[in-house]
C-alpha positions in Angstrom: 53.0 -4.8 -38.6 49.5 -6.0 -37.6 47.1 -3.7 -35.6 46.9 -6.3 -32.8 50.7 -6.3 -32.5 50.8 -2.5 -32.4 48.1 -2.5 -29.7 50.0 -5.0 -27.6 53.1 -2.9 -27.8 51.2 0.2 -26.9 49.6 -1.5 -23.9 53.0 -2.9 -22.7 54.6 0.6 -23.0 51.6 2.1 -21.1 51.9 -0.5 -18.4 55.6 0.2 -18.1 55.1 3.9 -17.6 52.4 3.2 -15.0 54.8 0.9 -13.1 57.5 3.5 -13.2 55.3 6.3 -11.8 53.8 4.0 -9.2 57.3 3.1 -8.0 58.5 6.6 -7.9 55.5 8.0 -6.1 54.7 4.9 -4.0 54.7 6.8 -0.7 52.3 9.4 -1.9 50.0 6.7 -3.3 50.0 4.8 0.0 48.9 7.9 1.8 46.1 8.4 -0.8 45.0 4.8 -0.4 44.9 5.1 3.4 42.9 8.3 3.2 40.5 6.8 0.7 39.8 3.6 2.6 39.3 5.4 5.9 36.5 7.4 4.3 34.5 4.2 3.5 32.5 1.9 5.8 34.3 -1.4 6.5 32.5 -3.6 4.1 33.0 -1.2 1.2 36.6 -0.6 2.3 37.2 -4.4 2.2 35.9 -4.7 -1.4 37.9 -1.6 -2.4 41.0 -3.0 -0.7 41.0 -6.2 -2.8 40.6 -4.1 -5.9 43.6 -2.0 -4.9 45.6 -5.1 -4.4 44.9 -6.2 -8.0 46.0 -2.8 -9.3 49.1 -2.9 -7.0 50.1 -6.2 -8.4 49.9 -4.9 -12.0 51.8 -1.8 -11.2 54.4 -3.6 -9.0 53.4 -1.6 -6.0 54.9 -3.2 -2.8 52.1 -5.6 -1.6 53.9 -6.0 1.8 53.1 -2.3 2.6 49.4 -2.9 1.9 49.4 -6.0 4.0 50.7 -4.1 7.0 48.1 -1.4 6.5 45.4 -4.1 6.2 46.3 -5.6 9.5 46.3 -2.2 11.2 43.0 -1.1 9.7 40.9 -4.3 9.4 42.3 -6.3 12.3 44.1 -9.7 12.3 41.6 -12.2 10.9 39.7 -10.0 8.5 43.0 -8.4 7.4 44.6 -11.8 6.9 41.7 -13.0 4.8 41.6 -9.8 2.7 45.4 -9.9 2.2 45.3 -13.5 1.0 42.4 -12.8 -1.3 43.9 -9.6 -2.6 47.4 -11.1 -3.0 46.3 -14.2 -5.0 43.8 -12.3 -7.2 46.4 -9.7 -8.0 49.1 -12.3 -8.6 47.0 -14.2 -11.1 46.0 -11.0 -12.9 49.6 -9.9 -13.2 50.7 -13.4 -14.3 48.0 -13.7 -17.0 48.7 -10.1 -18.2 52.4 -10.8 -18.6 51.9 -14.3 -20.1 49.4 -13.3 -22.8 50.1 -9.7 -23.3 53.8 -9.1 -22.9 55.6 -12.4 -23.0 56.7 -12.3 -26.6 58.0 -8.7 -26.3 59.8 -9.4 -23.0 61.5 -12.5 -24.3 62.8 -10.5 -27.2 64.3 -7.8 -24.9 65.8 -10.0 -22.2 69.4 -11.3 -22.7 69.8 -15.0 -23.6 71.4 -15.7 -20.2 68.4 -14.4 -18.3 66.0 -16.5 -20.5 68.1 -19.6 -19.8 67.9 -18.9 -16.1 64.1 -18.5 -16.3 63.8 -21.7 -18.2 65.7 -23.5 -15.4 63.4 -22.0 -12.8 60.4 -23.1 -14.9 61.7 -26.7 -15.0 61.6 -26.9 -11.2 57.8 -26.2 -11.2 56.1 -25.6 -7.9 59.4 -25.7 -5.9 60.4 -22.5 -7.6 57.2 -20.8 -6.7 57.5 -22.1 -3.1 61.0 -20.8 -2.6 60.3 -17.4 -4.2 57.2 -16.9 -2.2 58.6 -18.2 1.1 62.0 -16.4 1.2 60.4 -13.0 0.4 63.7 -11.6 -0.9 62.4 -11.1 -4.4 59.3 -8.7 -4.4 56.2 -10.7 -5.0 55.0 -8.3 -7.7 58.3 -9.0 -9.6 57.8 -12.8 -9.1 54.4 -12.6 -10.8 55.8 -11.2 -14.0 59.0 -13.2 -14.0 57.2 -16.6 -13.6 54.8 -15.8 -16.3 57.7 -16.0 -18.8 58.6 -19.6 -17.6 56.9 -22.9 -18.4 55.1 -23.0 -15.1 51.4 -23.8 -15.6 48.9 -21.3 -14.2 47.4 -24.0 -11.9 50.8 -24.7 -10.3 51.5 -21.0 -10.0 48.1 -20.4 -8.2 48.1 -23.2 -5.7 51.9 -22.9 -4.8 51.6 -19.1 -4.5 48.5 -19.5 -2.2 50.0 -22.1 0.1 53.5 -20.7 0.5 52.5 -17.1 0.9 50.3 -17.9 3.9 53.1 -17.6 6.5 54.3 -14.3 5.3 50.8 -13.0 4.8 49.9 -13.8 8.4 53.2 -12.4 9.8 52.8 -9.1 7.9 49.1 -8.8 8.9 50.0 -9.4 12.6 52.9 -6.9 12.4 50.3 -4.3 11.1 48.1 -5.1 14.1 51.0 -4.9 16.5 52.3 -1.7 15.0 48.9 0.0 15.3 48.4 -1.1 18.9 51.8 0.1 19.8 51.2 3.5 18.3 47.7 3.9 19.7 48.1 2.2 23.1 51.8 1.8 23.7 51.4 -2.0 23.9 54.8 -3.6 23.3 54.0 -7.3 23.7 52.4 -7.8 20.3 55.2 -5.8 18.6 57.8 -8.1 20.2 55.8 -11.1 19.1 55.6 -9.8 15.6 59.4 -9.4 15.6 59.8 -13.0 16.8 57.5 -14.2 14.1 59.4 -12.3 11.4 62.6 -13.9 12.7 61.1 -17.4 12.6 59.8 -16.8 9.1 63.2 -15.7 7.9 64.9 -18.8 9.4 62.2 -21.1 7.9 62.7 -19.5 4.5 66.5 -19.9 4.7 66.1 -23.6 5.5 63.6 -24.1 2.7 66.0 -22.4 0.2 68.9 -24.4 1.4 67.0 -27.7 1.0 65.8 -26.6 -2.5 69.3 -25.8 -3.6 70.5 -29.2 -2.4 67.9 -30.9 -4.5 
């Protein structure tokens, strides 16, 4: 076995262990992230937050939790922009990591039925990315790794992920803002609006999924 192959296997195993520990201790890590960012000035915290999003995507840490925190800490528009930048940068990093580092090993482990299902998803191109991003049922961090195994080109993955994650990104950021204002000031109106937006996003995602399945 070549040294490069052994190195890839070791890196994949190390990444798997990091993902496991990040998932098990996700609540503790979120508290550490919050404490760390609050100690920085806003400009430095913004840069650090994007870096955290990239690491979170690699370790399959729930990005939605980070988006809520970003809205609460940075405010609506800055939080929205940072969430979008952090999300797409992290998604591309995870996608490339899985495609060029772990794809061969993952395809050998997965059952043939799963690989056939992934092939079908890949044949649908940007529509698959659109539905998976919009419905939000499958965690985005898992989508990044799963789509890397398909035939979907990187360019398609990037633009479709960016476009179709904007609604969920905005809603989660707004929900973070609303939650913070409710906790700090007892303001209920924005929290009710956030709940309404979440409901609208769920309905739109359901209709998009239904239309996709018909096609």
